[in-house]
DODRENDREN-25823 format. One record per atom (N, C-alpha, C): residue in one letter; x, y, z. Coordinates in steps of 0.1 Angstrom, whole numbers, plus 5000, padded with zeros to 4 digits. Layout:
AXYZ;...
# end
This chain:
X416085779858;X415985619856;X415285579845;X415585499840;X415085449825;X413785359831;X412485389821;X411585309821;X411785159819;X411185059829;X411684909828;X410784819820;X410784789807;X409784709798;X410084559799;X409384489802;X409184339801;X409184289785;X409984209781;X409984169767;X409883999771;X408783939765;X408683829767;X409083729754;X409783659752;X410583569743;X410083429743;X408983409738;X408383279737;X409583159730;X410283219721;X411283129714;X412583159713;X413583099714;X414983149712;X414983169696;X414383099689;X414383129671;X413783259669;X413083329681;X412483469676;X413083589684;X414283609685;X414683709695;X414383839690;X414583949703;X414184079701;X414784149688;X415984119685;X416784159676;X417084329675;X416584369665;X416684509659;X415684589671;X414684559671;X413784599681;X414284669691;X414784529697;X415884549712;X416384699713;X417184679702;X418484779700;X417784939697;X416584929691;X415885039687;X415285099700;X414785009710;X414085049721;X415185089732;X415985029731;X417285059741;X417985169738;X417785239725;X418685339723;X417485469724;X416285439725;X415285539727;X415085579741;X415985459752;X415885509764;X415185409774;X414785299769;X414285209780;X415085089784;X414885029794;X415784939800;X414684829797;X415184699793;X414384579789;X415084489796;X414184409800;X414084249809;X413684159800;X414584099795;X413783949787;X413883839794;X412683769792;X412283659800;X411783569789;X412183399789;X411683329780;X410283309787;X409783249775;X408183219776;X407683149788;X408283009793;X408282979806;X408483039819;X409183149819;X409483259831;X408783339829;X407683389821;X406783489825;X406283509835;X406483629844;X405883659857;X404383669857;X404083659866;X402483659868;X401583809867;X402583879868;X401884049867;X403084119861;X402684249860;X403284349853;X404184449864;X403784419876;X403884509886;X405384549885;X405884669886;X407284729883;X407684759867;X406684719862;X406984729846;X406284869839;X407084959833;X406285059825;X405785029811;X406084879804;X405584849793;X405784719791;X405284649781;X405484489778;X405384469761;X406684419758;X406784369744;X406484209745;X405784149737;X405683999735;X405983939721;X406983869719;X407383829705;X406583719698;X407383679688;X406783599679;X407183449686;X406783329679;X407383169681;X406783099672;X407482949672;X406682859665;X405282809670;X405082819681;X403782759686;X402782849681;X401382809685;X400182849680;X399582939692;X398683019691;X398083089701;X397383029709;X396882899705;X395982839713;X396282709715;X397582709715;X398582579720;X398682569736;X397982599742;X397982619760;X398482489763;X397782349756;X398082229765;X399282199762;X399982249750;X401482199748;X402382269754;X401782399757;X402682509762;X401882589773;X401982509786;X400882559796;X401082729799;X402382759796;X402582899800;X402083019792;X401782939781;X400783049771;X399583139779;X399083049791;X398183079793;X398483209804;X399483199808;X400183319818;X400383439809;X401083419797;X401383559786;X399983619785;X398783509782;X397583579778;X396983669789;X397383589805;X396783689814;X397483819814;X398483809812;X399683929813;X398984059802;X398583969792;X398184059782;X396684129784;X395884069791;X394384099797;X395084209806;X395884159814;X396284269826;X396784409817;X397284409809;X398184539800;X396884599794;X395584559789;X394684629784;X394084679797;X393784599803;X393084659816;X393684739823;X394784769824;X395284869832;X396084959825;X395984959814;X396285049801;X398085079805;X398884939803;X400084949803;X400884929787;X401385039784;X401885049768;X402384919765;X401784839754;X402384709752;X402284699735;X403084639730;X403484589718;X403684439715;X403184389706;X402584239703;X403084209689;X403984109687;X404784099673;X404583949670;X403983939661;X403283769653;X402583729662;X403083619666;X402683539677;X402083639689;X402883699693;X402483819704;X400983879701;X400883929687;X399583959684;X398483899683;X398683769677;X397783649679;X397583629694;X398283639703;X398083599719;X397183729722;X397483839721;X396483979724;X395383959718;X395083929705;X393783899703;X393083759706;X393683659708;X392683529714;X392783569731;X393583659737;X393283679751;X392083749755;X391683799744;X391083939744;X389583919736;X388983809734;X387883789725;X387983759711;X389383769706;X389683739692;X389683619687;X389483599675;X389783449671;X391183429661;X391883319666;X393083299657;X392883169653;X393183099641;X393482989635;X393982999625;X394682859621;X395282819607;X394982949593;X395782999588;X395283069579;X394782989564;X393382999561;X393182889547;X393682909536;X394283019531;X394983069523;X396383019524;X396882979532;X398282939534;X399083059541;X400483019543;X401283099551;X401483249544;X402183319551;X402183439545;X404083459548;X404983479537;X406183449542;X407083569534;X408083589539;X409183719536;X408783829532;X409383909522;X409284059524;X407984079516;X407084169522;X405884169516;X405684339519;X404684389516;X403784539518;X402584519528;X402184609539;X401184609545;X400384729540;X399384769540;X398384879537;X397784949552;X398185089553;X397485119565;X396185159561;X395285149571;X393985179567;X393785299574;X392385359571;X392085499574;X392085549589;X391785439595;X391685439609;X393385489618;X394185459608;X395585479615;X395885619613;X395085679609;X395685849604;X395685919617;X395085859629;X395085939643;X395885839654;X396185729648;X396885639656;X398185709662;X398585709674;X400085749677;X401285679673;X401085559669;X402085519664;X402485479649;X401185499643;X400985459629;X400485559621;X400385689625;X400085769618;X400985859608;X402185839612;X403485889606;X404085799597;X403585669598;X404185579590;X403685589575;X404585559565;X404085529550;X402885479549;X402085469537;X400885419536;X401085279534;X402285219527;X402385059523;X403785059529;X404185039542;X405284989544;X405984879542;X407184849542;X407684719540;X408084629556;X407484509555;X407484419566;X408084299560;X408584249571;X408984079567;X407783999576;X407583889568;X406083789572;X406983659576;X406483609583;X406483439586;X405583399597;X404483349590;X403083299600;X402283219590;X401883119599;X401183019592;X399283049600;X399583079610;X398083129615;X397683279610;X396683289616;X396083449611;X395083489620;X395083619626;X394083649633;X392683699625;X391783599629;X390683579618;X389683699620;X389483709633;X388483799641;X389183899651;X388984039649;X389684099662;X388584099673;X389484169687;X388784149701;X387484269693;X386384259706;X385784339705;X386284459707;X385984589700;X386384709705;X387984769697;X388484659691;X389684659683;X389584759670;X390384829670;X390584919655;X391384839646;X391484799636;X392084769625;X393084899619;X394184869619;X395284989616;X395684929602;X396184819599;X396784779587;X396184669581;X396184639565;X396084509563;X396884469553;X396884339544;X397284299533;X396484239525;X396984169514;X395584089504;X395683959511;X396483899518;X396383759528;X395883759537;X396283879546;X395483909560;X394884029561;X393784029564;X392784169570;X393484259578;X393984159591;X394284209602;X395584199608;X396484299599;X397984289600;X397984389610;X397784469616;X397984559627;X396484609631;X396684629646;X395484679654;X395684749665;X395084819672;X395084869685;X394084839693;X393884799706;X393284729713;X393184839726;X392284889730;X391984979743;X393085089741;X393385149747;X394285279746;X395785269743;X396185149749;X397785159748;X398285029746;X397584939738;X398284799733;X398084759719;X398884779713;X399084749698;X399784599693;X398784539684;X399484379677;X399784429663;X401084369660;X401284349647;X401784219639;X400984159632;X401084049628;X402283989619;X403184129616;X403984089608;X405684099615;X406884099611;X407984109619;X408684229617;X409284329625;X409984429622;X411284419631;X411584309635;X412584299645;X413684179639;X413584129627;X414584049624;X415684109617;X416583989620;X417784009611;X418183909602;X418883929589;X418783859578;X419383699582;X419783719594;X420183539598;X419183499603;X418183559611;X416983499617;X416083429608;X415883539597;X414783489584;X415983359577;X417383359575;X417683239570;X417583139581;X417583119594;X417583009604;X415882969600;X415183069599;X413583009598;X413182929583;X414082979574;X413582929560;X414482769562;X415782769566;X415882629566;X415182539577;X414682579587;X414382499597;X412582459590;X412082539581;X410682539575;X410782469558;X411982419556;X412282409541;X411482289538;X411182179547;X410582079545;X408982109547;X408582189553;X407282229553;X406782309539;X407982369531;X407682429520;X408182419508;X407682279505;X408182219491;X408182319479;X406782399477;X406582429466;X407482599466;X408082619474;X408482789475;X409882769474;X410082889462;X411682879460;X412182959473;X412782889482;X413282979494;X414483049494;X415282999483;X416383049479;X416383229476;X414983239466;X414883379460;X413783439473;X413083359481;X412583419490;X413283489502;X414383409504;X415283469515;X415983579507;X416383559498;X417283669493;X416783809491;X415083799488;X414283909488;X414383969501;X413983889512;X413583909524;X414983999529;X416083949527;X417283989531;X417684119526;X417284139515;X417684249506;X416584379513;X415484369517;X414584459520;X414784499537;X415884439543;X415784469559;X415984649559;X417084699554;X417384839554;X416484919554;X415384899542;X413884969542;X412884939556;X413184799558;X412584829572;X412984859581;X414184879586;X414784969595;X414285119596;X414485139581;X414085299579;X412585329586;X411985239581;X410585289584;X410185259599;X410485139604;X410085089620;X410785119629;X412485169629;X412785239641;X412085349647;X411685459636;X410785549640;X409685529650;X408985399646;X407885349649;X408385279663;X409485239665;X409885159680;X409985299689;X410585439684;X410985569689;X409785579696;X408985589685;X407385639693;X406685569703;X406885439703;X406385339712;X407385349725;X408385409723;X409485449735;X408485559743;X408285649734;X407785799740;X406285729746;X405485679741;X404585639747;X404685559761;X405485479762;X406085399773;X406485519784;X407085619780;X407585699793;X406585819792;X405585849785;X404285949789;X403085889784;X402585759788;X401385689786;X400385809786;X400385889793;X399386009795;X398986099781;X399986099772;X399886189758;X399186129749;X398585989752;X397885919743;X396385949746;X395486009739;X393886019742;X393085879744;X391985919750;X391385779752;X390985719739;X390985599738;X390685549724;X389385529723;X388885549710;X387385549706;X386785399707;X385385409711;X384785299711;X384485229725;X383385139726;X382885079739;X384484989748;X384285019758;X384784939769;X385384809760;X386484739761;X387384629756;X386884529765;X386484399761;X386684289772;X388084229774;X388284219785;X389484169791;X389684009796;X388583969793;X388183829801;X387383719788;X386283709791;X385683639781;X385083689766;X385183639754;X384583699746;X383383749748;X382983889739;X381583949740;X380683879733;X379783839737;X378683759729;X377483849729;X376883909738;X375884029735;X375784089722;X374684069717;X374184129700;X374484279705;X373984349713;X374084499717;X375584559716;X376384459725;X377684509727;X378484509713;X378184389703;X378984359692;X378584489683;X377384509684;X376584609673;X377384769677;X377884759688;X378384899695;X379784899691;X380284789694;X381584799688;X381784809670;X380784739667;X381084769651;X380684939648;X379684959654;X379285119650;X380485189655;X381185199663;X382385279668;X383485289657;X383585149653;X384685139643;X384585209632;X383285179627;X382785249613;X382985429617;X382285459629;X382385599630;X383985649628;X384785579635;X386085629640;X386585629623;X386485559615;X386985559602;X386585679592;X385285679595;X384285809590;X384985949590;X385585959604;X385586069610;X387386119609;X387886049601;X389186059600;X389786059586;X390786159581;X391086179567;X391486049559;X390986059545;X391585919538;X393085929535;X393785899545;X395085849545;X395585719541;X394785629542;X395485529540;X394885459527;X394685299527;X394385229514;X393585129518;X392685079508;X391784959513;X392784839512;X393684859506;X394684679502;X395884779498;X397084679497;X398284709493;X398184699477;X399184749469;X399584719454;X400084589453;X400784559442;X401384419441;X402084369453;X401984249458;X402684199469;X404084159465;X405084149475;X406484109468;X406283979465;X407083919455;X406983809449;X407883719456;X407583569457;X408083469468;X409383439463;
# end
């Protein structure tokens, strides 16, 4: 019997796409629900995927169901249910567990880009086999300004410091997209055209469409590795660092110092397989 994974899709504009195909091919059974239909618990599910959407991670007043998604993400971290959170999903994972999300003061990050692994990725079950600077698709206006206490930064870019992170033992957040198809990116560009008058959207979309094969080459094995974790979560060793908050932000100075010390220790004890930043980003 295939492990069941709950996939929360906050918006029709951000479908599970190729990520769903990869996870299904890797032997997982996906149950896809719209954001408002998010169940209150993860009972009966072996994993959780939360996708992107045009709303913000702090827009609970406009979208009350976001509070349910955040509670589900706290449950996943607390109970160590394998979790993959993409774009808005990553922002919700951070915000739900004490991180800070707000509009990026440097503007949006769009189209085909490179990210760079950090040294802490060298021992991560999903990121350790990844190229140092993999291709991704970006389309976000907000940023994860501060990671939750105890989270480990796994990748960054010149625009966003927190492109990927791991929270607890089995929860991963990625600010970028790996699941898109060319048609999805075209639709995003058309929808946001009035919002982006200073961008050459034709060139941006053409570049993003052209990199999709490279994205698949890198991230399909990543999805397979996540499926392996869903099937055998016990294969992942305990995460380094102090216990992660799963409710209110950590404000105790001693706890904050412990989290920072743990992160510093983790980066010093792994080989230098990453880079502090990426090379030239893709042109818009």
